[in-house]
C-alpha angles and dihedrals in degrees: 000000000000095000093108092057094065123061090172140345091273095044126075122178119199135159087240094059091062087207094141110012098036089204132059091220090059091052090049111060092201107097092196090069094086104024114099118242107247119238119253124245090252093055093048089053093053092051090051094049091053093053093048091048092050093051092047092049091054093046094049096045095042095089090049092048091045090049091060102032106033127052132176117224115204120227093258096049137071131196128219115202124197108194118185095332097318128105114228124207116277112275130211172117101063135026122332131187119228133193108232116234088004104066124065114199136196120194115214121201116217094188120127107260116215114200141161113265085191110031103194136009105288139190113217135179115232128217092271096047101262121140118231136180117221121195119217115274138174138249130185126227124201131191109237099171114026093189093058092050092064092046102047134024123343127236097265093054091048090054092049089050090052094048093049092045091050093051091048088050092053091050092053095053130084118242093242089057092052092051098045105024104033094122094053090045092053088048091051093046091050093051094046093046091049090049090054103038097044087084085066092049097254136114133188107236101179140010121189118225106253127224108245121188121191108226099173122015114211128226105257092212098072112017095170091056089050090057095047091051092052097043101040138047120229092268090054097256121136119267117228098207097078116064113241132207100267095111091047092054091046095052091044095052090042089053092054092044091051090048090058094047094046091056091066097043120136095247093059102038090107098046107106097193096065117132103257095185091079090073094056122101089226088062092050092050094047090051090053095049092044091053091053094046094049092051096050093043094054092041096054102025091237112172098191140094120262134209114213133195112203116197119187112190113202109171106304098334112084120194112216124192134167125217134189110213114198119210089241089068100260116134125194132177115239124205100221133044112269119240090241123038116198098180140016118199120196122193126186131173092229119081096240121120123266121184122216118191131209128207135216098320092069092038109182099027139081114189126215129191138179111189116194093208130355113266091007112080136351127184122195122209120186123214133180122243119231122268093253094062090043089056093048091049091050093047091049093050091048091052091050090051094049093047093049091048094049091048090050094050094049092052096046094075095059132076114289094239093044090054093053121120139162096210139021093246095036109169114148098004132130114302135205086245090062090052093047092050091046091054093045092051094046090244086134111047098142099064119167122200121206109195134189138178091288093079094058102046095090088053089074098257107144122229125247111234108040105127098233106012101032122108093244092058089062092061098064092104090064093059093226116192088234131351095251089059088087087074094043111110093211091053090044092056090053098041121004096172098094091053096051090046086055090045091059086067095042094050108052119181092253116037111198118193116219129240086262090061092050091047088061087047092053089050087050093050092053092053094245100115122092096179145333117223114195135179092198122108097195096094093226091134089062092046091051089058104259106149121242090239092059093043129085112186101199093186095035125244145239089252091104138007135197136209110257094221103104092216094053109032093167115180123233130192127238092247091053094050091045093057090059098039095047095041105120098197094060117094090199116045095183111129115232129192117259093218107044104006095241123137119282114222124198113239095254122123115258128198105278095035129103121243115261119283091236090063093055092040099054107031092068092064099026098063094044088059097041116116097178127028119198117188117193135180100357136098093208098240102123115085142248087017093057094058093060089086088069094059100070121094119283092251099040111120115241120199118191121192111189141125091244129054118246121236122266090251089074103028114032107120117085091194092067110012127082123181119197112192100205146097108287094235096053092046094049090049092050090045089052089049092054091048091051092244099109093110093048092049095050091047090052091051093046094046092053092047090051089051091051093050092047 
């Protein structure tokens, strides 16, 4: 059968070798072997139906899929996506793609929110005991950081915070300030609130000026008595005619309670950066104590620190904690009981009464509270102390005043540096000799100076507030709403003439730095100065020769000025501005831009403006590296400049030269603090004498004076 396949043993012919036919179809005579079998009509119909059904299914289900997977974000909204425990960058505006059942989203509105800063017509008591009526008025709130708004406090709580803060502000002001300086007060309130709520991602963009009517004007001689008479009946019971702080406490406590709850909301359960301290008991207690402290401080105008004992009674297991409340508003928990307690607060879940007493810092008042439930509602009732306690308080305060005056008079006759001390009962504390030796031996080579107006008074620059000779007294012809309006940026834009009239006195033809300025220059020349921070705007530090790199002018200076037109912003020098301001033949000494004709404003910080970026950029690293802090000519009352003294290390010496003693808040440690009650010039001259630099200092002063004369 297979003989035809073999021609020899070495040759095999097969249809699959294609040796002869070259194609299997040629070998097979049947043509149907390679042609495909055509589909029947039925099969083709089935294929077409499947394709049509698939297309229709996609078309029909697309809106549903798009609803779950595609979302459009408008221009004034942003979307926060949490995907499998990770926070994605903010999305929007535009279309975004979501993964159903995996992504959790939170929509953030960027619309400007308009709300009532005062909801209803209210009667409030001012800081001097006057009763005023405030009509409802609006404020606007903007979102500045959409991400922070999802991680911190929501919009409603920010509004509550602003409303309560404004009420507290009104209660702390005197009625005369509210009548004459309301515009400045609102600007200051807006700046402070923005500095605080920016950490939550919000900012106040506008505050309307409210209508305030004085119902009962208080006697300015005895403000505390005014408050008692308006709050209490003759028998000491509470009057019902004046609104109390019940609503404020309720809103505040609810705000903190909502803050705690929002931190565990579903939309943020995957965000790792959430602030965990809001869930701690310590945070809740600090919030309660801080609320009490702020209310009492604003009510009485007390400018001191407080030590508070907080007792929370729950059945038979009382929880006792101690807190130190600083006058700047910071509250911290302390582990041991302070030596002096100013307030004891007792909470109980039942509705019975529990009295908590205050000591000398609240003087004529005892305070009672009966909370219905902790962090829910607190009602404050004021009651008068008896006459015996009042007499004891007055006697103690009189004794303190007499002792302090006698000690100050005895020390005034001695040398400024010999009368220095860091503490009232200084025994083995830091001495000026330690400071002198440290400077001589280059132990202190990162010295920071903090300077105020006291270092420039001997330069011939007049003060502002003296009744007849002060600068403000020269502005009466301009009918200012209040004297400080001359430094209000909004007022300057509308009427710069009062400011430039004032500048004519601040910019005399020959500015002469004081020995205090040259002492700082000498420290700089010996490579011992890290930086000089000054509140002054007179540029005397620059004229004395302190380099711009070593100088931080926290409130700006006259050294340069800029056109107020945002499209121009041309810079002008001090000499150019002085020629115009000091020109006697000119009727109008206002400085105008040469390019566009707009007002030229010196680069000093007005009310309503932020401090320079250089101040915020440098102080954070400078005060960490400081090894000696010298404060001159300032009483450390203006913030945020005053708080810089707290930023140096815990063992860094601090020397203060001023005519008035600082508060114990800033200078209370005799192992590091020295206070020199003296004129700054005389103290610097004597300090240079002890350092052996007196001749160098006088030579520096005389050489600059000769240069000025030449």
